[in-house]
Structure formats: structure tokens, C-alpha cells
C-alpha positions, 0 to 999 in steps of 0.5 A: 566492464573492462576498458583497456584492461581496467575494470570499471563499474557501470551504473543502472543509468548505463554510465561508465564509472557510475555506481548508480543502482535501482532502488526498491521501487525499481527507479534507477538512482531513486531513493525509494520514495516514489513507490506507490504503496497500497494504503488500507483504511477502516470503513463502516459497512452499511447499516443492517435492516432493523431487527423488528418492524415496529419500535425498539429494534436495532440496526448494526454496522461494523468496521471493515478493512478496505483498500483506499485504491479500490474500496474493496474489502481486504483482510483486516490484518492489513489495517492498523488496529489502533485506527479501528473504530469501535 
């Protein structure tokens, strides 16, 4: 903005002469730590029904990647491979 022939910066806080900027979270003057980043965690599926009705059968469960906010299953590539249960 120019005032009396002199150009001056205006920050996102609308203060003349300020250089305040919006961070990656959309916060004016923020430092990028207020973003709510989605978190993804491994969870086990419920056990399957038994493979046989009388002795010696097996039940299976396997890890799935889920959203920590919704609990819904998401693409496994969003979860850390290192923390995936066996």
C-alpha cells in the first residue's frame, strides 16, 4: 500500500508496515503448529468365524489402516509400515 508516495507492506493482520503472513494452516501470524493433521493407525479386524464347527479350526484377524478421527478403514499406504502389527 502506498502512503504519501511511499510504499509500505501490509500484513495479513492488516497492519500497515507489518510483514505478518498466513502459515500453511491458514493462521495469520501462525507458526504451522495449529493444523489438525489427520492421523492414521493400524487396527485389527474382528476375528472371522471358525473354519470348522468342531475342534481344530482357525479364526483369522488382520490389520487394517484406519483414520483415528472416524475409525473408518483407509488406504494402507497412509499408515506407517514400521508400526504395522504382524
